N, C-alpha and C positions, 0 to 999 in steps of 0.2 A: 662637714661631717662632725658630729659631736656625740661621744659616748660617755656614759658614766660607769656603769657596771656591765660586765659581760655576764649574761645568764648561763654561760658555759665557760670552761677553761680553754683559752686559745690565744692566738697571736694576731695582731694586725700589723702588717708591714707596709711602711710608706717610704718611698725612695726619693732621693734628690740627685740631681745631675752632678753636683760638685761636692768636693770634700768640705767639711766645716772649716771656716777661717775666722769668723767673727767671734769676739769674746762673748761669754755668756753672763750678761747682767741685764736686769729688767729695765734699766734706765735708758741706755743708748747702746745696748748690745743686741745679740740675736739678729743682726742686720743683714746676714746673707741668706741664701735660699734654705740651707739646712737649719740655720738658727731660727728662721721664721716658722718652719715646721715644728721644731722642738718647743718653741715658746707658745705656739698656738695650742699645744696640748698641756704644757706645764702651767701656763697662766690661765686666768679665767676672767674674761672681759666683762665689764658692766653690762654692755649691750652687744649684740652680734649683728652683722649685716644680714639682711634677709637674703636667703639663698636664691630666691627667684624674683627679686624685686630690688628697688632702690631705697628702701627704708631700713628700719631697725626693729629687732625683736628683743624682748626682755630676756636677760640671762641672770645676772646677779642683782640688778635693780629693776624695779617696775614703776613707771610713772603713773601716779594716781590721778594727777590733775595738772593741767597747764593753764595758767591764768595770768592776768595782768592788764594794764599796769597796776602796781600795788606798792604801798609804803612799806619799807623794810622795818620789821620790829627792832626795838633797841637791843634785844638780847641776841640778835643775829651777829655773827662774827665775820670779819673780813681779814684776810692775810695782808700784813704790811708789805709794801713793794720790795724792800731789800732784805729784811730779816725773815719774812714769812710769819712773824708772830701774829697770833689771832687776837684782834681787838674788836671791841663793840663798835657798831657802826654809828655814824653821826646822826643826830635826830633829823627827821624830815627827808631822809634819803628815799627816793622813789626808784623802784626797779621796773623796767619795761615788761618783765616777764618773771613769773614764779613757777618753778617745777617742783611738785611734791612727789617724793619717792618713798617706796618701801624697799629697804635694803635687806637682802637675804644673807644673813651671817651664817657661818659654820665654823669648823675647825681648820686651822692651818696644818700643814704636814708635820709640824713639830708638836701637834696635839694641843696647842693653846687655842682658846676660844677667841674669835674676833670680837672687837669692841668698837665703840664709836671712835676711839683714838685712831684706829686703823683706817677708818672711813675718811677722817678729815685731814690726816697728815699729808696726803698728796698735794692738797692745796698749799700747805706750808712749803713743801719741797719745791713746787713749781715757782713760787715767788723767790725763794732763797737762792736757787741755782740757775735761773734763766740768764742772769747777767754773767755767769762764770763759765758757761759751756754753750757754744753755739748750737749744738745738737739739742740740748735741753731747751734752749730758747725757741728753736723752731717747733719742737714737739709740743710745747706748752703755750704757744702764742695765742691760739684760739681761746683756751681756758682763761688766760690772764686778761685778754681783751674783754671777754664777756662776763666773767664772774664778778658780781657785786658783793655777795655775802652768802653765808650758809648758816642754817639754823637747825639744830636737832630738836624736833618738837617733842618726841617721846620715844620710849623703847617699849614695844609691846611684846608679850610672851605668847607664842603659839605652841600648841601641843600636837605632836605627830603621833598618831595611835598605831602601833604595830601589834595589837592584840595584848599579849602579856607584857609588852615593853612600850613605855611612853617616853618620847624624846621631847624635851622642852627647848624651844628655839626662841632666841631673842631677835626681834625684828625692829630696827630703828625706823622711825618716820622722819625724813629729812627734807627740809625745804631749801632749794637752791635758787637764789635771786640773780637774775641776769640783767646786764646793762642794756642789752638790745633785745628785740623780739624776733623770734624765728617762727617758721611754720610749726604748728603743734606737733606734727609727726617727727620733726627734726630736733626740736628743743631738748628732749631728754638725753640726746647723745652728745651735747656740747660740753657739759661740765658735771657729769654724774658723780655722786659721792661714793667713791669706790677705790680700793687698792687690792691687787692680787697678791701682794706680799705684806707681811706684818710690819708695823712701824719700826720695830727694833732692827730689822734688816735694812730698812732705808737709812736709819741712823748709823748703822755700822758701815754701810757704803759711804755715807757722807764723811765719816771720820777718816776712812782710808784715803779719800780724795783730799781732805783738808790737810792730812799729814804728808801728802806728796807720795804716797805709796802707789797710787794708780789714778786713772782718769776715767770718767764715765764713758766718753766717746773716743773713737779711733783718732779723729782729728785733734782733739785736745790732748790725748796721750802723746801723739807725735809732736805737737807743739811744745809740750812741757818736758819731753824726753823721759816719760814714765811708762809703765805698763798699762795696757788697756784692761780695765777691771774685769776679771773673770772669777766668778764665785765657785766654779767647779774644777776647772782644769789647771789652774795656776796654783800648784801646791805651796810654793813659797809665799805667795800672797795669802793663801788660805791659812797658813800657820800664823802669819802676822795678824790677820783678822781675829784669830783665836786669842791672842794676847790682849787685843783691845776689848773683845767681848768679855773676857775674864775680869778685866778691870772694871768694866761697866756693871757687871754682876755684883762685884764687891760693893760698888758705890750705889747700887740700885738706881742707875742713871736714867733720868727722864729729861728729854729736851725741853727747853723753856716753853715752847708753844703748847706742849701737852700737859704741863703741870695743872692740876685740877681735874684732868681727865684720866690720869694714870696714877695710882697710889704707889708708894714705895714697895709694898709687898708684890703688887702686880708687876712692877718693873723687874724686881729680882727674879720672879718666876719666869718672865719672858726671856731674860738673858740666859737663865739656866737652861731653859728648854731649847733655845737656839744653839747653845754650845753642845748640849746632849745630842741634838739632831746631827750636828757635824761629826761628832765622834762615831755615831752609828752608821752614817751614810757616806761620809767622806767628802761632803760638800756643804755649801751654805745656801743652796737654792730652795729655800722654804717658800712655798706658795699656797694658794687656796684652791688650786685647780684639781680636776678629777684624776690627774696623773702625777706621779712623783718620779723624779730622775733617779734611776737605780744604778746603772753603770754605763760606761761609754769607752770608746776607743777612737782611733783615727778614722775608722771606717763606719762605725755604727753607734747608735745610742739606744739604750733599752729603758723604757718607761714602764713603771708598775702602776696598776690601778690603785688609787687611794680610796679605800672603802671606809666610809664614815656615815653614820645614820643622820648626821646633821646636814649633810650636803643637800641643797634644796632641789636640784634637778634629778629626780629619781628616774628609774627605768621607764621609758615611754614618754618622757617630757617633750621630746622632739620628733616623735613618730609621725606627726602630721606633715613634716617636711620631707619625709622619705619618698612619698609619692605625691607630687604636686597636683592639686586639683584645680579645676577652672570653674568660673561662673560667668553667666550671661545675663544681659538685660532682656527679659522675655516680654515686657510690656511697660509702657510709660503713660501715666495719666497726670495731666496738669491740673493743679488746684491753686488758683491764684498765682502767687510767685513761687510756688513749690512744684517740683517734679517728684511724683511717687513712682518708684521703680518696683516692678514685679521681677523676681529673680529666679533663675534656674541655675542649678549647680551640679557638679559631679559629687556623688557619694561613694564611699569606699566600703566594701564588705569583704572581710577576711575569713578564710576557712583553711585551717592547717597552714601550709606554705603557699597557698594560692589566694588570689584576691579577684574581686570583680568591681569595676567602676561603671556606675550608671548615672545618666543625666536625668534629673527630675526637679520639680519645683522645690525651692529651698524654704523651709520654715524658719523665719527670722524671729529671734527672741527680742523682746522690747529692750530699748537702750537701758543699760544699767544691770540687766540680768546677766548672770554668768553663762557664757556660751563656750563650747569647745572650740568652735571655729570663729575666725574674725573675717569680716567682710567690709570692704571699703569701695566706694565709688569715686573714681578720679574723673573730674569734669573740666572741660575747657569750653569757653564761649568765644565764638569767632564771629566777627562782624560781616556785613554784606560785602566788604572789600577785602575779606580774608585776613583781617588783623585780629590777633588774640586780644580780647578785651578783659577776660577774667579767667582764673583757674582756681581749683580748690579740691578738697577731699572731704567726702561725707560718709559718716557712719551711723547717723541717727536712724533709728527704726521706730515706726509707728504703724500699728495695725497690720503687722506682718509685711510692711513695705519699707524699702530703703528711701530716705528722704534727702533730696537735693534742694536746699533753700537758696533761692537767688534774690530774695528780697533786698532791695537797696543796692544791688551790685551793678545794675545796668541802667544806662540812660535810655530814653525812648528810641526805638529802632527795630530793625529786623536782624535776627541772629541765627546761628546754628549752635546747638549745644552738643558737644562730643562727650560720650559717656563710655567708660571702660571700668570693669569690675576686677578687683583683686581679692581672691580668696586665700586667706592665710599668707598674704603678702605676695602671692604669685601673680605677677603682671607680665609674664612672658607670653608674647604673641596674643595679647588680649584682643578680643573682638570689640570694635569700636562702633557704638550705636550713635547715629546722627539724628538729632531732633530739631525741627524748625521751631523757632521761639521768637515771639514778637512782644515788645514792651510798648504799650499804648502811650500816646501823648498825655 
């Protein structure tokens, strides 16, 4: 479930079986059942798990292209293993895969605008702290193993038209280079350029841990004999963080890896905004999510909707997942090494508070055209002795048909091709179509 704005005034109540016990910090906190619920609303993930499938759907980043192998440009940056400092890559470095993203920026809860610095600082953090906290090490292992470099290509400006009001949105285009190659549908979720919290809050937490005031994880806090870092409910720690933030504001402090990306004036504004937010709301949990922590007790937590016109996921963005629709292979025609699929799908018609679902032929838009619904064919090829020979996922559309291209994938022999369609990621109880298929000598 994901909501941005209520079109009416109301409450949404979600219950957990146990009282909250985990500390509230976005690094290695929110680890119990209640914390997971709270953070799922406060935070805003780069991508979200498909609610009716095994893939990912875009939330704050959208993958434009997955390609490779490719040589990494010299102006791409890679974080150093121990310090996290961003350095230019060595000449001749080849990445197995490149993922190009558009990143949807907006305002944080403290009213500061996101920038490229917020996008790249998590890469710095992962390298700097993985050797110092086992929980951070485990959580960032995949990213550190796969990430080769990151490159901010450009920052585009989009205009959102609200009639008399125009909102200007900055949208970075970022390339992430990977050491290994993954399935194109999985690659965007491995090391996306995103952070749900501003860079200055990450720096503030780092300073608290460096000074021995707290630890990111429960295990590390127990080992060092310090408190588990809590940005909301630990008032003593909150006051100590206030002193650090005040000092950083006076100095307009910018961590070394971000110098060149953050000016002195920007840094001073960020620290001032963070301190102002704490005075107004009584905690340090600034995020980019659609909800803001308002108040809490031992038994309940109240979140307020954060209403801001720069937030990218407007009302209706996730409507298509409320009622999952299905698709079927209505016919298959072989042309050479390709299978051309005719598709039938459910369509939804709404009227007032009622709706009607009808199965009918689906009009497929050509590849590259903007379409409201996404359709994918998942295919598996099985040999005559029931061994899986090849698998894949196809989304190419030509002439109103979905194309499964098997060219070069199979040696001569007799096979069966198993086909299942997923409409908007819905692969629940999919009907499997079995097609005899033979490759000549």
